[in-house]
N, CA and C atoms as an extended XYZ file, in Angstrom:
567
Properties=species:S:1:pos:R:3:atomname:S:1:resname:S:1:resid:I:1 pbc="F F F"
N       -63.021      -23.723      -12.386 N   MET     1
C       -62.839      -22.785      -11.301 CA  MET     1
C       -63.653      -23.243      -10.103 C   MET     1
N       -63.060      -23.179       -8.941 N   SER     2
C       -63.800      -23.535       -7.741 CA  SER     2
C       -64.766      -22.402       -7.409 C   SER     2
N       -65.838      -22.764       -6.755 N   LYS     3
C       -66.845      -21.769       -6.385 CA  LYS     3
C       -66.232      -20.734       -5.451 C   LYS     3
N       -66.573      -19.486       -5.698 N   VAL     4
C       -66.092      -18.394       -4.861 CA  VAL     4
C       -66.757      -18.488       -3.489 C   VAL     4
N       -65.963      -18.344       -2.453 N   ASP     5
C       -66.475      -18.403       -1.078 CA  ASP     5
C       -66.939      -17.001       -0.674 C   ASP     5
N       -68.197      -16.689       -0.998 N   LEU     6
C       -68.746      -15.357       -0.731 CA  LEU     6
C       -68.730      -15.022        0.755 C   LEU     6
N       -69.038      -15.985        1.598 N   GLN     7
C       -69.069      -15.753        3.045 CA  GLN     7
C       -67.685      -15.353        3.570 C   GLN     7
N       -66.668      -16.029        3.083 N   LYS     8
C       -65.308      -15.717        3.512 CA  LYS     8
C       -64.906      -14.293        3.096 C   LYS     8
N       -65.304      -13.911        1.876 N   ILE     9
C       -65.019      -12.547        1.407 CA  ILE     9
C       -65.744      -11.537        2.289 C   ILE     9
N       -67.018      -11.803        2.597 N   GLU    10
C       -67.791      -10.894        3.456 CA  GLU    10
C       -67.102      -10.701        4.808 C   GLU    10
N       -66.651      -11.793        5.392 N   GLU    11
C       -65.963      -11.704        6.689 CA  GLU    11
C       -64.677      -10.885        6.571 C   GLU    11
N       -63.935      -11.106        5.487 N   ALA    12
C       -62.677      -10.380        5.291 CA  ALA    12
C       -62.928       -8.881        5.114 C   ALA    12
N       -63.953       -8.516        4.353 N   VAL    13
C       -64.277       -7.103        4.138 CA  VAL    13
C       -64.690       -6.457        5.455 C   VAL    13
N       -65.472       -7.172        6.223 N   LYS    14
C       -65.882       -6.649        7.534 CA  LYS    14
C       -64.648       -6.409        8.412 C   LYS    14
N       -63.702       -7.337        8.388 N   MET    15
C       -62.473       -7.183        9.169 CA  MET    15
C       -61.636       -5.991        8.689 C   MET    15
N       -61.578       -5.795        7.389 N   ILE    16
C       -60.834       -4.647        6.852 CA  ILE    16
C       -61.477       -3.345        7.312 C   ILE    16
N       -62.791       -3.269        7.202 N   LEU    17
C       -63.487       -2.052        7.633 CA  LEU    17
C       -63.244       -1.775        9.112 C   LEU    17
N       -63.300       -2.812        9.926 N   GLU    18
C       -63.020       -2.644       11.361 CA  GLU    18
C       -61.562       -2.222       11.570 C   GLU    18
N       -60.657       -2.802       10.795 N   ALA    19
C       -59.229       -2.514       10.952 CA  ALA    19
C       -58.876       -1.066       10.608 C   ALA    19
N       -59.643       -0.451        9.699 N   VAL    20
C       -59.371        0.954        9.371 CA  VAL    20
C       -60.144        1.909       10.274 C   VAL    20
N       -60.863        1.358       11.256 N   GLY    21
C       -61.541        2.197       12.239 CA  GLY    21
C       -62.988        2.520       11.924 C   GLY    21
N       -63.597        1.825       10.981 N   GLU    22
C       -64.997        2.075       10.643 CA  GLU    22
C       -65.935        1.299       11.557 C   GLU    22
N       -67.138        1.806       11.667 N   ASP    23
C       -68.215        1.139       12.408 CA  ASP    23
C       -68.989        0.309       11.393 C   ASP    23
N       -68.784       -0.993       11.409 N   VAL    24
C       -69.422       -1.865       10.414 CA  VAL    24
C       -70.930       -1.957       10.606 C   VAL    24
N       -71.428       -1.418       11.696 N   ASN    25
C       -72.869       -1.448       11.955 CA  ASN    25
C       -73.567       -0.158       11.538 C   ASN    25
N       -72.820        0.803       11.020 N   ARG    26
C       -73.495        2.028       10.584 CA  ARG    26
C       -74.253        1.737        9.292 C   ARG    26
N       -75.311        2.472        9.088 N   GLU    27
C       -76.259        2.201        8.012 CA  GLU    27
C       -75.596        2.031        6.634 C   GLU    27
N       -74.709        2.925        6.261 N   GLY    28
C       -74.104        2.883        4.933 CA  GLY    28
C       -73.208        1.684        4.692 C   GLY    28
N       -72.754        1.036        5.764 N   LEU    29
C       -71.828       -0.090        5.623 CA  LEU    29
C       -72.462       -1.455        5.883 C   LEU    29
N       -73.711       -1.480        6.306 N   LEU    30
C       -74.334       -2.751        6.696 CA  LEU    30
C       -74.249       -3.820        5.603 C   LEU    30
N       -74.534       -3.453        4.378 N   ASP    31
C       -74.523       -4.438        3.283 CA  ASP    31
C       -73.257       -4.387        2.430 C   ASP    31
N       -72.303       -3.562        2.813 N   THR    32
C       -71.069       -3.431        2.020 CA  THR    32
C       -70.320       -4.756        1.875 C   THR    32
N       -70.123       -5.522        2.949 N   PRO    33
C       -69.410       -6.797        2.767 CA  PRO    33
C       -70.091       -7.720        1.749 C   PRO    33
N       -71.398       -7.768        1.741 N   LYS    34
C       -72.135       -8.606        0.789 CA  LYS    34
C       -71.963       -8.065       -0.635 C   LYS    34
N       -72.062       -6.745       -0.790 N   ARG    35
C       -71.899       -6.143       -2.123 CA  ARG    35
C       -70.487       -6.390       -2.659 C   ARG    35
N       -69.488       -6.237       -1.805 N   VAL    36
C       -68.101       -6.437       -2.238 CA  VAL    36
C       -67.870       -7.900       -2.627 C   VAL    36
N       -68.431       -8.823       -1.872 N   SER    37
C       -68.231      -10.243       -2.200 CA  SER    37
C       -68.833      -10.578       -3.561 C   SER    37
N       -70.003      -10.044       -3.860 N   LYS    38
C       -70.622      -10.288       -5.169 CA  LYS    38
C       -69.805       -9.627       -6.288 C   LYS    38
N       -69.269       -8.423       -5.998 N   MET    39
C       -68.441       -7.736       -6.984 CA  MET    39
C       -67.177       -8.556       -7.276 C   MET    39
N       -66.527       -9.066       -6.231 N   TYR    40
C       -65.314       -9.861       -6.439 CA  TYR    40
C       -65.622      -11.137       -7.218 C   TYR    40
N       -66.773      -11.746       -6.951 N   GLU    41
C       -67.145      -12.942       -7.697 CA  GLU    41
C       -67.193      -12.639       -9.198 C   GLU    41
N       -67.754      -11.490       -9.545 N   GLU    42
C       -67.836      -11.091      -10.947 CA  GLU    42
C       -66.476      -10.682      -11.495 C   GLU    42
N       -65.749       -9.842      -10.748 N   MET    43
C       -64.481       -9.306      -11.244 CA  MET    43
C       -63.391      -10.367      -11.379 C   MET    43
N       -63.486      -11.446      -10.619 N   PHE    44
C       -62.480      -12.497      -10.678 CA  PHE    44
C       -63.005      -13.751      -11.366 C   PHE    44
N       -64.017      -13.587      -12.208 N   SER    45
C       -64.646      -14.737      -12.865 CA  SER    45
C       -63.733      -15.416      -13.886 C   SER    45
N       -62.620      -14.801      -14.223 N   GLY    46
C       -61.694      -15.411      -15.180 CA  GLY    46
C       -60.734      -16.409      -14.547 C   GLY    46
N       -60.708      -16.459      -13.212 N   ILE    47
C       -59.818      -17.412      -12.543 CA  ILE    47
C       -60.223      -18.832      -12.941 C   ILE    47
N       -59.270      -19.581      -13.418 N   GLY    48
C       -59.541      -20.967      -13.814 CA  GLY    48
C       -59.985      -21.121      -15.258 C   GLY    48
N       -60.290      -20.025      -15.951 N   GLU    49
C       -60.658      -20.123      -17.359 CA  GLU    49
C       -59.403      -20.243      -18.207 C   GLU    49
N       -59.533      -20.919      -19.325 N   ASP    50
C       -58.445      -21.012      -20.295 CA  ASP    50
C       -58.802      -20.129      -21.479 C   ASP    50
N       -58.097      -19.010      -21.675 N   PRO    51
C       -58.470      -18.094      -22.757 CA  PRO    51
C       -58.340      -18.702      -24.149 C   PRO    51
N       -57.600      -19.780      -24.267 N   ARG    52
C       -57.458      -20.436      -25.574 CA  ARG    52
C       -58.775      -21.044      -26.042 C   ARG    52
N       -59.677      -21.335      -25.091 N   GLU    53
C       -60.947      -21.973      -25.451 CA  GLU    53
C       -61.753      -21.125      -26.435 C   GLU    53
N       -61.541      -19.820      -26.442 N   TYR    54
C       -62.295      -18.958      -27.345 CA  TYR    54
C       -61.880      -19.121      -28.795 C   TYR    54
N       -60.801      -19.826      -29.021 N   PHE    55
C       -60.321      -20.033      -30.384 CA  PHE    55
C       -60.446      -21.489      -30.814 C   PHE    55
N       -61.299      -22.241      -30.121 N   SER    56
C       -61.489      -23.642      -30.494 CA  SER    56
C       -62.315      -23.765      -31.774 C   SER    56
N       -63.139      -22.764      -32.066 N   THR    57
C       -63.872      -22.726      -33.324 CA  THR    57
C       -63.150      -21.770      -34.259 C   THR    57
N       -62.768      -22.283      -35.402 N   VAL    58
C       -62.021      -21.492      -36.384 CA  VAL    58
C       -62.794      -21.509      -37.692 C   VAL    58
N       -62.817      -20.353      -38.344 N   PHE    59
C       -63.458      -20.252      -39.647 CA  PHE    59
C       -62.369      -20.216      -40.714 C   PHE    59
N       -62.741      -20.658      -41.922 N   HIS    60
C       -61.778      -20.635      -43.021 CA  HIS    60
C       -62.239      -19.608      -44.046 C   HIS    60
N       -61.363      -18.669      -44.277 N   GLU    61
C       -61.650      -17.576      -45.200 CA  GLU    61
C       -60.396      -17.338      -46.025 C   GLU    61
N       -60.582      -17.022      -47.284 N   ASP    62
C       -59.445      -16.770      -48.165 CA  ASP    62
C       -58.888      -15.377      -47.855 C   ASP    62
N       -58.216      -15.272      -46.694 N   HIS    63
C       -57.699      -13.972      -46.253 CA  HIS    63
C       -56.408      -14.195      -45.473 C   HIS    63
N       -55.331      -13.666      -45.990 N   GLU    64
C       -54.048      -13.761      -45.292 CA  GLU    64
C       -53.415      -12.384      -45.180 C   GLU    64
N       -54.234      -11.411      -44.877 N   GLU    65
C       -53.807      -10.037      -44.651 CA  GLU    65
C       -54.165       -9.658      -43.223 C   GLU    65
N       -53.717       -8.489      -42.818 N   LEU    66
C       -53.903       -8.019      -41.451 CA  LEU    66
C       -55.371       -8.002      -41.018 C   LEU    66
N       -55.592       -8.499      -39.806 N   VAL    67
C       -56.883       -8.366      -39.115 CA  VAL    67
C       -56.569       -7.637      -37.821 C   VAL    67
N       -57.265       -6.533      -37.567 N   LEU    68
C       -57.039       -5.746      -36.356 CA  LEU    68
C       -58.372       -5.431      -35.702 C   LEU    68
N       -58.478       -5.767      -34.432 N   VAL    69
C       -59.605       -5.310      -33.615 CA  VAL    69
C       -58.992       -4.385      -32.587 C   VAL    69
N       -59.417       -3.128      -32.596 N   LYS    70
C       -58.796       -2.155      -31.704 CA  LYS    70
C       -59.806       -1.574      -30.735 C   LYS    70
N       -59.273       -0.928      -29.719 N   ASP    71
C       -60.098       -0.254      -28.711 CA  ASP    71
C       -61.045       -1.215      -27.987 C   ASP    71
N       -60.553       -2.389      -27.659 N   ILE    72
C       -61.339       -3.346      -26.881 CA  ILE    72
C       -61.242       -2.922      -25.412 C   ILE    72
N       -62.324       -2.426      -24.819 N   PRO    73
C       -62.236       -1.970      -23.427 CA  PRO    73
C       -62.110       -3.161      -22.473 C   PRO    73
N       -61.363       -2.967      -21.400 N   PHE    74
C       -61.237       -4.006      -20.383 CA  PHE    74
C       -60.957       -3.342      -19.037 C   PHE    74
N       -61.150       -4.113      -17.993 N   TYR    75
C       -60.717       -3.704      -16.656 CA  TYR    75
C       -60.166       -4.929      -15.970 C   TYR    75
N       -59.286       -4.698      -15.022 N   SER    76
C       -58.693       -5.784      -14.263 CA  SER    76
C       -58.355       -5.263      -12.878 C   SER    76
N       -57.797       -6.139      -12.059 N   MET    77
C       -57.379       -5.764      -10.708 CA  MET    77
C       -55.896       -6.061      -10.564 C   MET    77
N       -55.143       -5.040      -10.194 N   CYS    78
C       -53.713       -5.182       -9.969 CA  CYS    78
C       -53.481       -6.211       -8.857 C   CYS    78
N       -52.668       -7.201       -9.143 N   GLU    79
C       -52.435       -8.238       -8.136 CA  GLU    79
C       -51.548       -7.758       -6.994 C   GLU    79
N       -50.901       -6.616       -7.157 N   HIS    80
C       -50.045       -6.094       -6.089 CA  HIS    80
C       -50.818       -5.308       -5.037 C   HIS    80
N       -51.877       -4.576       -5.467 N   HIS    81
C       -52.610       -3.718       -4.530 CA  HIS    81
C       -54.110       -4.008       -4.492 C   HIS    81
N       -54.591       -4.878       -5.361 N   LEU    82
C       -56.018       -5.165       -5.498 CA  LEU    82
C       -56.843       -3.903       -5.723 C   LEU    82
N       -56.323       -3.027       -6.578 N   VAL    83
C       -57.091       -1.886       -7.055 CA  VAL    83
C       -57.187       -2.011       -8.577 C   VAL    83
N       -58.193       -1.396       -9.172 N   PRO    84
C       -58.416       -1.577      -10.603 CA  PRO    84
C       -57.370       -0.920      -11.491 C   PRO    84
N       -57.235       -1.488      -12.667 N   PHE    85
C       -56.639       -0.802      -13.804 CA  PHE    85
C       -57.529       -1.099      -14.991 C   PHE    85
N       -57.583       -0.165      -15.920 N   TYR    86
C       -58.514       -0.309      -17.035 CA  TYR    86
C       -57.945        0.387      -18.254 C   TYR    86
N       -58.411       -0.039      -19.400 N   GLY    87
C       -57.910        0.576      -20.620 CA  GLY    87
C       -58.466       -0.086      -21.849 C   GLY    87
N       -57.614       -0.135      -22.889 N   LYS    88
C       -58.006       -0.676      -24.183 CA  LYS    88
C       -56.942       -1.650      -24.671 C   LYS    88
N       -57.425       -2.694      -25.301 N   ALA    89
C       -56.531       -3.660      -25.940 CA  ALA    89
C       -56.707       -3.549      -27.454 C   ALA    89
N       -55.619       -3.729      -28.167 N   HIS    90
C       -55.619       -3.739      -29.635 CA  HIS    90
C       -54.954       -5.050      -30.043 C   HIS    90
N       -55.645       -5.827      -30.865 N   ILE    91
C       -55.135       -7.145      -31.251 CA  ILE    91
C       -55.088       -7.244      -32.771 C   ILE    91
N       -53.905       -7.545      -33.284 N   ALA    92
C       -53.726       -7.727      -34.719 CA  ALA    92
C       -53.141       -9.111      -34.972 C   ALA    92
N       -53.586       -9.724      -36.048 N   TYR    93
C       -52.954      -10.970      -36.472 CA  TYR    93
C       -53.071      -11.106      -37.977 C   TYR    93
N       -52.190      -11.922      -38.536 N   ILE    94
C       -52.223      -12.216      -39.969 CA  ILE    94
C       -52.522      -13.706      -40.107 C   ILE    94
N       -53.734      -14.034      -40.570 N   PRO    95
C       -54.139      -15.444      -40.667 CA  PRO    95
C       -53.228      -16.243      -41.600 C   PRO    95
N       -53.052      -17.491      -41.238 N   ARG    96
C       -52.307      -18.441      -42.080 CA  ARG    96
C       -53.308      -19.512      -42.523 C   ARG    96
N       -53.223      -19.893      -43.780 N   ASP    97
C       -54.109      -20.929      -44.333 CA  ASP    97
C       -55.583      -20.578      -44.137 C   ASP    97
N       -55.896      -19.276      -44.093 N   GLY    98
C       -57.289      -18.840      -43.994 CA  GLY    98
C       -57.948      -19.075      -42.645 C   GLY    98
N       -57.169      -19.374      -41.598 N   ARG    99
C       -57.733      -19.673      -40.270 CA  ARG    99
C       -58.010      -18.355      -39.539 C   ARG    99
N       -59.296      -18.019      -39.394 N   VAL   100
C       -59.681      -16.798      -38.704 CA  VAL   100
C       -60.619      -17.122      -37.551 C   VAL   100
N       -60.588      -16.258      -36.559 N   ALA   101
C       -61.472      -16.397      -35.392 CA  ALA   101
C       -62.629      -15.429      -35.536 C   ALA   101
N       -63.746      -15.744      -34.898 N   GLY   102
C       -64.822      -14.764      -34.811 CA  GLY   102
C       -64.284      -13.537      -34.093 C   GLY   102
N       -64.605      -12.358      -34.569 N   LEU   103
C       -64.034      -11.132      -34.009 CA  LEU   103
C       -64.337      -10.971      -32.528 C   LEU   103
N       -65.518      -11.373      -32.106 N   SER   104
C       -65.868      -11.234      -30.680 CA  SER   104
C       -64.987      -12.105      -29.796 C   SER   104
N       -64.415      -13.147      -30.358 N   LYS   105
C       -63.565      -14.044      -29.564 CA  LYS   105
C       -62.305      -13.348      -29.087 C   LYS   105
N       -61.825      -12.370      -29.847 N   LEU   106
C       -60.647      -11.618      -29.421 CA  LEU   106
C       -60.963      -10.831      -28.149 C   LEU   106
N       -62.119      -10.187      -28.123 N   GLY   107
C       -62.541       -9.460      -26.932 CA  GLY   107
C       -62.802      -10.383      -25.762 C   GLY   107
N       -63.384      -11.543      -26.025 N   ARG   108
C       -63.653      -12.503      -24.946 CA  ARG   108
C       -62.358      -13.028      -24.336 C   ARG   108
N       -61.363      -13.216      -25.168 N   CYS   109
C       -60.058      -13.663      -24.674 CA  CYS   109
C       -59.477      -12.623      -23.722 C   CYS   109
N       -59.504      -11.355      -24.127 N   VAL   110
C       -59.001      -10.274      -23.268 CA  VAL   110
C       -59.751      -10.273      -21.944 C   VAL   110
N       -61.071      -10.343      -22.002 N   GLU   111
C       -61.884      -10.310      -20.791 CA  GLU   111
C       -61.562      -11.483      -19.860 C   GLU   111
N       -61.421      -12.658      -20.420 N   SER   112
C       -61.110      -13.839      -19.616 CA  SER   112
C       -59.791      -13.679      -18.870 C   SER   112
N       -58.772      -13.176      -19.571 N   VAL   113
C       -57.457      -13.020      -18.962 CA  VAL   113
C       -57.454      -11.882      -17.937 C   VAL   113
N       -58.209      -10.827      -18.220 N   ALA   114
C       -58.218       -9.656      -17.330 CA  ALA   114
C       -59.003       -9.893      -16.048 C   ALA   114
N       -59.960      -10.798      -16.046 N   ARG   115
C       -60.825      -10.990      -14.884 CA  ARG   115
C       -60.218      -11.954      -13.863 C   ARG   115
N       -59.093      -11.519      -13.344 N   ARG   116
C       -58.395      -12.227      -12.267 CA  ARG   116
C       -57.346      -11.263      -11.730 C   ARG   116
N       -56.852      -11.463      -10.529 N   PRO   117
C       -55.749      -10.597      -10.085 CA  PRO   117
C       -54.633      -10.709      -11.117 C   PRO   117
N       -54.138       -9.567      -11.600 N   GLN   118
C       -53.371       -9.625      -12.831 CA  GLN   118
C       -52.332       -8.515      -12.934 C   GLN   118
N       -51.439       -8.688      -13.874 N   LEU   119
C       -50.493       -7.656      -14.301 CA  LEU   119
C       -50.767       -7.363      -15.772 C   LEU   119
N       -50.621       -6.122      -16.161 N   GLN   120
C       -50.860       -5.748      -17.555 CA  GLN   120
C       -49.925       -6.504      -18.492 C   GLN   120
N       -48.680       -6.653      -18.092 N   GLU   121
C       -47.716       -7.357      -18.933 CA  GLU   121
C       -48.165       -8.795      -19.196 C   GLU   121
N       -48.731       -9.437      -18.184 N   ARG   122
C       -49.183      -10.825      -18.335 CA  ARG   122
C       -50.410      -10.907      -19.229 C   ARG   122
N       -51.323       -9.949      -19.121 N   ILE   123
C       -52.483       -9.948      -20.019 CA  ILE   123
C       -51.992       -9.895      -21.460 C   ILE   123
N       -51.075       -8.989      -21.730 N   THR   124
C       -50.571       -8.771      -23.081 CA  THR   124
C       -49.967      -10.050      -23.655 C   THR   124
N       -49.074      -10.677      -22.913 N   SER   125
C       -48.404      -11.874      -23.438 CA  SER   125
C       -49.340      -13.079      -23.487 C   SER   125
N       -50.241      -13.213      -22.525 N   THR   126
C       -51.162      -14.362      -22.527 CA  THR   126
C       -52.110      -14.300      -23.723 C   THR   126
N       -52.630      -13.117      -24.011 N   VAL   127
C       -53.511      -12.973      -25.176 CA  VAL   127
C       -52.741      -13.317      -26.452 C   VAL   127
N       -51.549      -12.759      -26.604 N   ALA   128
C       -50.750      -13.027      -27.810 CA  ALA   128
C       -50.433      -14.515      -27.941 C   ALA   128
N       -50.013      -15.133      -26.849 N   ASP   129
C       -49.648      -16.553      -26.891 CA  ASP   129
C       -50.855      -17.440      -27.185 C   ASP   129
N       -52.017      -17.095      -26.626 N   SER   130
C       -53.232      -17.885      -26.863 CA  SER   130
C       -53.618      -17.874      -28.335 C   SER   130
N       -53.575      -16.708      -28.942 N   ILE   131
C       -53.921      -16.587      -30.366 CA  ILE   131
C       -52.886      -17.316      -31.219 C   ILE   131
N       -51.624      -17.131      -30.891 N   MET   132
C       -50.550      -17.760      -31.669 CA  MET   132
C       -50.677      -19.291      -31.623 C   MET   132
N       -50.947      -19.808      -30.449 N   GLU   133
C       -51.047      -21.264      -30.293 CA  GLU   133
C       -52.267      -21.848      -30.989 C   GLU   133
N       -53.395      -21.182      -30.870 N   MET   134
C       -54.638      -21.772      -31.359 CA  MET   134
C       -54.938      -21.488      -32.833 C   MET   134
N       -54.541      -20.316      -33.323 N   LEU   135
C       -54.828      -19.990      -34.727 CA  LEU   135
C       -53.633      -20.248      -35.641 C   LEU   135
N       -52.456      -20.398      -35.070 N   THR   136
C       -51.195      -20.549      -35.811 CA  THR   136
C       -51.082      -19.553      -36.973 C   THR   136
N       -51.274      -18.266      -36.687 N   PRO   137
C       -51.168      -17.252      -37.734 CA  PRO   137
C       -49.706      -16.987      -38.096 C   PRO   137
N       -49.497      -16.165      -39.125 N   TYR   138
C       -48.138      -15.739      -39.449 CA  TYR   138
C       -47.561      -14.896      -38.322 C   TYR   138
N       -48.433      -14.173      -37.639 N   GLY   139
C       -47.979      -13.361      -36.525 CA  GLY   139
C       -49.130      -12.739      -35.761 C   GLY   139
N       -48.818      -12.326      -34.530 N   VAL   140
C       -49.780      -11.658      -33.643 CA  VAL   140
C       -49.074      -10.462      -33.036 C   VAL   140
N       -49.812       -9.367      -32.916 N   TYR   141
C       -49.279       -8.174      -32.255 CA  TYR   141
C       -50.377       -7.638      -31.346 C   TYR   141
N       -50.087       -7.578      -30.055 N   VAL   142
C       -51.050       -7.110      -29.062 CA  VAL   142
C       -50.468       -5.871      -28.393 C   VAL   142
N       -51.266       -4.824      -28.329 N   VAL   143
C       -50.884       -3.598      -27.640 CA  VAL   143
C       -51.980       -3.294      -26.625 C   VAL   143
N       -51.566       -3.041      -25.395 N   ILE   144
C       -52.527       -2.693      -24.346 CA  ILE   144
C       -52.087       -1.392      -23.706 C   ILE   144
N       -53.045       -0.486      -23.564 N   GLU   145
C       -52.792        0.769      -22.865 CA  GLU   145
C       -53.808        0.869      -21.729 C   GLU   145
N       -53.301        1.213      -20.523 N   ALA   146
C       -54.185        1.216      -19.360 CA  ALA   146
C       -53.757        2.247      -18.333 C   ALA   146
N       -54.740        2.682      -17.569 N   GLU   147
C       -54.488        3.545      -16.420 CA  GLU   147
C       -54.627        2.696      -15.166 C   GLU   147
N       -53.632        2.807      -14.297 N   HIS   148
C       -53.578        1.988      -13.080 CA  HIS   148
C       -53.904        2.833      -11.861 C   HIS   148
N       -54.939        2.433      -11.136 N   MET   149
C       -55.342        3.180       -9.951 CA  MET   149
C       -54.269        3.150       -8.855 C   MET   149
N       -53.379        2.175       -8.884 N   CYS   150
C       -52.294        2.154       -7.892 CA  CYS   150
C       -51.323        3.308       -8.128 C   CYS   150
N       -51.317        3.868       -9.354 N   MET   151
C       -50.494        5.054       -9.626 CA  MET   151
C       -51.306        6.336       -9.483 C   MET   151
N       -52.622        6.225       -9.540 N   THR   152
C       -53.498        7.386       -9.477 CA  THR   152
C       -53.906        7.718       -8.043 C   THR   152
N       -54.239        6.699       -7.263 N   MET   153
C       -54.825        6.889       -5.933 CA  MET   153
C       -53.808        6.867       -4.804 C   MET   153
N       -52.675        6.262       -5.013 N   ARG   154
C       -51.699        6.074       -3.941 CA  ARG   154
C       -50.289        6.284       -4.491 C   ARG   154
N       -49.329        6.250       -3.634 N   GLY   155
C       -47.938        6.323       -4.074 CA  GLY   155
C       -47.639        7.569       -4.897 C   GLY   155
N       -47.347        7.378       -6.143 N   LEU   156
C       -46.949        8.443       -7.050 CA  LEU   156
C       -48.052        9.481       -7.283 C   LEU   156
N       -49.304        9.054       -7.260 N   LYS   157
C       -50.485        9.921       -7.448 CA  LYS   157
C       -50.393       10.742       -8.734 C   LYS   157
N       -50.364       10.049       -9.856 N   LYS   158
C       -50.290       10.695      -11.161 CA  LYS   158
C       -51.478       10.277      -12.027 C   LYS   158
N       -52.664       10.845      -11.758 N   PRO   159
C       -53.836       10.481      -12.563 CA  PRO   159
C       -53.634       10.817      -14.031 C   PRO   159
N       -54.183        9.962      -14.879 N   GLY   160
C       -54.090       10.176      -16.314 CA  GLY   160
C       -52.886        9.526      -16.964 C   GLY   160
N       -51.905        9.096      -16.164 N   SER   161
C       -50.745        8.439      -16.769 CA  SER   161
C       -51.164        7.064      -17.283 C   SER   161
N       -50.629        6.701      -18.427 N   LYS   162
C       -50.984        5.432      -19.057 CA  LYS   162
C       -49.752        4.548      -19.170 C   LYS   162
N       -49.975        3.266      -19.035 N   THR   163
C       -48.934        2.267      -19.252 CA  THR   163
C       -49.267        1.544      -20.551 C   THR   163
N       -48.277        1.405      -21.418 N   VAL   164
C       -48.473        0.727      -22.696 CA  VAL   164
C       -47.554       -0.488      -22.735 C   VAL   164
N       -48.134       -1.634      -23.057 N   THR   165
C       -47.358       -2.867      -23.209 CA  THR   165
C       -47.663       -3.459      -24.578 C   THR   165
N       -46.715       -4.213      -25.096 N   SER   166
C       -46.949       -4.878      -26.376 CA  SER   166
C       -46.316       -6.257      -26.350 C   SER   166
N       -46.856       -7.116      -27.196 N   ALA   167
C       -46.302       -8.452      -27.389 CA  ALA   167
C       -46.339       -8.745      -28.880 C   ALA   167
N       -45.191       -9.029      -29.445 N   ALA   168
C       -45.069       -9.341      -30.865 CA  ALA   168
C       -44.692      -10.807      -31.009 C   ALA   168
N       -45.420      -11.505      -31.838 N   ARG   169
C       -45.146      -12.913      -32.101 CA  ARG   169
C       -45.082      -13.128      -33.610 C   ARG   169
N       -44.317      -14.122      -34.016 N   GLY   170
C       -44.228      -14.470      -35.428 CA  GLY   170
C       -43.626      -13.348      -36.249 C   GLY   170
N       -44.243      -13.058      -37.387 N   ILE   171
C       -43.711      -12.069      -38.328 CA  ILE   171
C       -43.539      -10.688      -37.682 C   ILE   171
N       -44.355      -10.364      -36.685 N   PHE   172
C       -44.271       -9.042      -36.050 CA  PHE   172
C       -43.019       -8.879      -35.186 C   PHE   172
N       -42.386       -9.983      -34.826 N   GLU   173
C       -41.178       -9.885      -33.998 CA  GLU   173
C       -40.031       -9.211      -34.742 C   GLU   173
N       -39.910       -9.469      -36.050 N   ASN   174
C       -38.752       -8.982      -36.795 CA  ASN   174
C       -39.081       -8.014      -37.927 C   ASN   174
N       -40.354       -7.880      -38.262 N   ASP   175
C       -40.731       -7.029      -39.395 CA  ASP   175
C       -41.233       -5.680      -38.882 C   ASP   175
N       -40.325       -4.727      -38.859 N   GLU   176
C       -40.646       -3.378      -38.362 CA  GLU   176
C       -41.773       -2.738      -39.164 C   GLU   176
N       -41.821       -2.982      -40.473 N   ASN   177
C       -42.879       -2.400      -41.307 CA  ASN   177
C       -44.254       -2.929      -40.919 C   ASN   177
N       -44.332       -4.207      -40.619 N   LYS   178
C       -45.616       -4.793      -40.198 CA  LYS   178
C       -46.060       -4.188      -38.861 C   LYS   178
N       -45.127       -4.028      -37.928 N   ARG   179
C       -45.471       -3.408      -36.642 CA  ARG   179
C       -45.935       -1.973      -36.850 C   ARG   179
N       -45.235       -1.230      -37.696 N   ARG   180
C       -45.598        0.165      -37.978 CA  ARG   180
C       -46.998        0.254      -38.583 C   ARG   180
N       -47.322       -0.700      -39.454 N   GLU   181
C       -48.646       -0.723      -40.078 CA  GLU   181
C       -49.730       -0.854      -39.001 C   GLU   181
N       -49.521       -1.767      -38.063 N   VAL   182
C       -50.495       -1.945      -36.983 CA  VAL   182
C       -50.628       -0.670      -36.153 C   VAL   182
N       -49.504       -0.097      -35.775 N   ILE   183
C       -49.528        1.136      -34.964 CA  ILE   183
C       -50.262        2.244      -35.709 C   ILE   183
N       -50.040        2.374      -36.999 N   SER   184
C       -50.723        3.431      -37.754 CA  SER   184
C       -52.234        3.206      -37.759 C   SER   184
N       -52.673        1.962      -37.878 N   PHE   185
C       -54.104        1.673      -37.843 CA  PHE   185
C       -54.689        1.912      -36.450 C   PHE   185
N       -53.929        1.575      -35.407 N   ILE   186
C       -54.404        1.812      -34.040 CA  ILE   186
C       -54.607        3.317      -33.824 C   ILE   186
N       -53.729        4.126      -34.369 N   GLN   187
C       -53.795        5.573      -34.160 CA  GLN   187
C       -54.881        6.253      -34.980 C   GLN   187
N       -55.453        5.559      -35.962 N   MET   188
C       -56.541        6.143      -36.757 CA  MET   188
C       -57.779        6.298      -35.879 C   MET   188
N       -58.524        7.378      -36.099 N   SER   189
C       -59.759        7.526      -35.302 CA  SER   189
C       -60.929        6.876      -35.972 C   SER   189
């Protein structure tokens, strides 16, 4: 990833504030461009990362049954409006030949993909494809549920509405019972 141009972001934020009629010299806004530039550097830290890298280390365990990590919190920025969306990711896979990933790697993959201007649908499929390619499991099933501020703060203005996306790979594409099993586990408290 190329270094983030903090100065350029600061200038752009100052221009936006001026464009909406704000006084960029008033006390509360003096350091806002600097704060926003640092925030963007952090929030877009996934640009240029390859989420597959989190699965370069694989463990071998005599386990070829469902593995599910659910309620993985994440946040991202809608690439259409540059406002946040946030929610939970649920990742299930069935290891093949005992190839398992460290559980934290599933969360790191989600975070890497989410930390860039993004669409929820793309996060869902990228996570599923990364796991499928690197672990070669029997199947992967990713479900993401999120609230989008572009629907809450503007336009439709429907706070609390959630968008749910899923990506099924391998055995989960055609085995309705396997998908149902994952959904039932996700719904458990």
